[in-house]
NUSE-427847 format. One record per residue (C-alpha): residue in three letters; x, y, z. Coordinates in pm, whole numbers, always signed. Example, Ala and Ser with C-alpha at 12.3 -4.5 7.8 and 13.67 -1.06 7.14 Angstrom:
% residues 2
rest,east,north,up
ALA,+1230,-450,+780
SER,+1367,-106,+714
***
This chain:
% residues 159
rest,east,north,up
MET,+3532,+2043,+7240
ARG,+3384,+1920,+6884
LEU,+3124,+1796,+7115
ILE,+3081,+2082,+7268
TYR,+3091,+2345,+6947
LEU,+2870,+2082,+6763
ILE,+2639,+2026,+7089
ALA,+2548,+2444,+7101
ALA,+2499,+2446,+6705
LEU,+2280,+2179,+6744
LEU,+2034,+2338,+6991
PHE,+2102,+2696,+6854
LEU,+1935,+2548,+6461
SER,+1675,+2374,+6669
ALA,+1526,+2665,+6848
CYS,+1480,+2829,+6485
ALA,+1138,+2909,+6260
THR,+934,+2650,+6133
VAL,+564,+2696,+5940
PRO,+337,+2729,+6166
ALA,+133,+2398,+6194
GLY,-204,+2643,+6152
ALA,-79,+2801,+5846
PRO,-309,+2754,+5543
SER,-187,+2497,+5285
TYR,-188,+2699,+4928
SER,-436,+2820,+4738
ARG,-419,+3073,+4459
ALA,-489,+3406,+4544
ALA,-732,+3640,+4429
ASP,-679,+3836,+4063
ALA,-444,+4149,+4106
SER,-588,+4455,+3999
PRO,-540,+4599,+3719
GLY,-225,+4696,+3571
HIS,-80,+4458,+3910
GLU,-4,+4054,+3896
ASN,+44,+3819,+4204
VAL,+434,+3701,+4227
TYR,+421,+3381,+4449
ILE,+730,+3367,+4676
TYR,+798,+2986,+4820
ARG,+1120,+2830,+4960
LEU,+1204,+2465,+4885
GLY,+1504,+2260,+4918
ALA,+1679,+2588,+5051
TYR,+1955,+2511,+5252
PRO,+2033,+2537,+5560
THR,+1658,+2378,+5601
LEU,+1619,+2507,+5991
ARG,+1714,+2910,+5915
THR,+1517,+3188,+5765
PRO,+1643,+3423,+5515
ALA,+1495,+3782,+5488
VAL,+1338,+3824,+5143
ALA,+1314,+4183,+5007
ILE,+1163,+4317,+4663
ASP,+1243,+4596,+4577
GLY,+1460,+4684,+4886
LEU,+1143,+4630,+5090
LYS,+1111,+4325,+5341
VAL,+836,+4108,+5221
PHE,+917,+3809,+5440
ASP,+1138,+3564,+5635
PRO,+1010,+3233,+5482
PRO,+1101,+2888,+5628
GLU,+1181,+2573,+5466
LYS,+811,+2480,+5285
GLY,+674,+2838,+5340
TYR,+529,+3087,+5095
THR,+340,+3386,+5001
VAL,+194,+3654,+4787
VAL,+223,+3971,+4699
SER,+85,+4220,+4401
LEU,+322,+4386,+4220
THR,+318,+4658,+3929
LYS,+420,+4580,+3571
GLY,+767,+4632,+3507
THR,+1092,+4478,+3608
HIS,+1163,+4447,+4016
GLU,+1438,+4286,+4221
LEU,+1398,+4043,+4428
THR,+1706,+4022,+4747
VAL,+1758,+3692,+4955
LYS,+2004,+3756,+5255
TRP,+2106,+3490,+5490
SER,+2294,+3576,+5814
TRP,+2632,+3592,+5808
ASP,+2650,+3257,+6028
THR,+2504,+3053,+5792
GLY,+2777,+3035,+5564
TRP,+2552,+3113,+5280
PRO,+2532,+3299,+4942
ASN,+2280,+3628,+4975
LEU,+2115,+3679,+4651
THR,+2027,+3926,+4381
PHE,+1796,+3838,+4124
PRO,+1577,+4080,+3859
PHE,+1281,+3942,+3754
ASN,+990,+4117,+3574
VAL,+607,+4107,+3580
THR,+406,+4108,+3285
ALA,+40,+4202,+3454
THR,-68,+3929,+3221
ALA,-36,+3572,+3406
PRO,+133,+3514,+3771
LEU,+459,+3527,+3813
TYR,+596,+3176,+4073
ILE,+989,+3225,+4226
LYS,+1171,+2954,+4427
ILE,+1431,+2975,+4673
SER,+1592,+2673,+4645
GLY,+1956,+2579,+4726
SER,+2261,+2308,+4781
PHE,+2458,+2166,+4979
GLU,+2776,+1985,+5028
THR,+3002,+1844,+5172
VAL,+3404,+1935,+5059
GLY,+3610,+1778,+5352
VAL,+3672,+1728,+5698
GLY,+3467,+2043,+5882
ARG,+3427,+2167,+5489
PHE,+3081,+2245,+5313
ARG,+3034,+2401,+5012
ALA,+2655,+2656,+4968
GLY,+2459,+2740,+4704
SER,+2192,+2935,+4684
LEU,+1918,+2950,+4433
LEU,+1641,+3137,+4255
GLN,+1419,+3072,+3963
VAL,+1131,+3153,+3731
ILE,+878,+2859,+3793
PRO,+649,+2809,+3535
GLN,+269,+2793,+3699
ALA,+205,+2402,+3676
LEU,+517,+2304,+3789
ALA,+495,+2541,+4052
GLU,+128,+2534,+4231
SER,+217,+2143,+4203
GLU,+530,+2170,+4452
LEU,+324,+2430,+4628
MET,-2,+2242,+4691
SER,+241,+1922,+4829
CYS,+430,+2130,+5086
CYS,+341,+2486,+5107
ARG,+179,+2677,+5358
TYR,+102,+3046,+5365
ILE,+300,+3297,+5564
ALA,+185,+3698,+5523
PRO,+379,+3908,+5433
HIS,+512,+4247,+5630
GLY,+261,+4410,+5684
GLU,+253,+4737,+5716
ILE,+612,+4755,+5562
TRP,+450,+4609,+5224
GLU,+82,+4799,+5253
ALA,+279,+5167,+5220
SER,+491,+5023,+4899
ASN,+194,+4990,+4680
***
């Protein structure tokens, strides 16, 4: 019976999202308008790698990042809140992350995590959001990630 559940789970996960093959590789976005700054959000090493969380800023959905996907949004100077919500069935914890936009340099936020087996049929899941220095973030983005456009109508209405 366990084998049937395992096969069903694998089939379910195999149909999950990945970065589209034709998505463009990383490139720095044009400078943001005065009073704004570009915020890059990318996902690298965030388990479960075959599932996509919903990412929102200040309560507005930005995108559903597949592993090795990124987006960039222009935000006003000040404090904002990024939320990562995983589907309930993944067992992964949701995250809320306050961050400050200074309008002096782009900001790079990485979504990552951990996975550890802690017994037969049991695991410990971790999620992590962190601000990454620009040089390191660009190095990671250039070697891994492809662009996913933010949700247009919803995002543009908030700016």
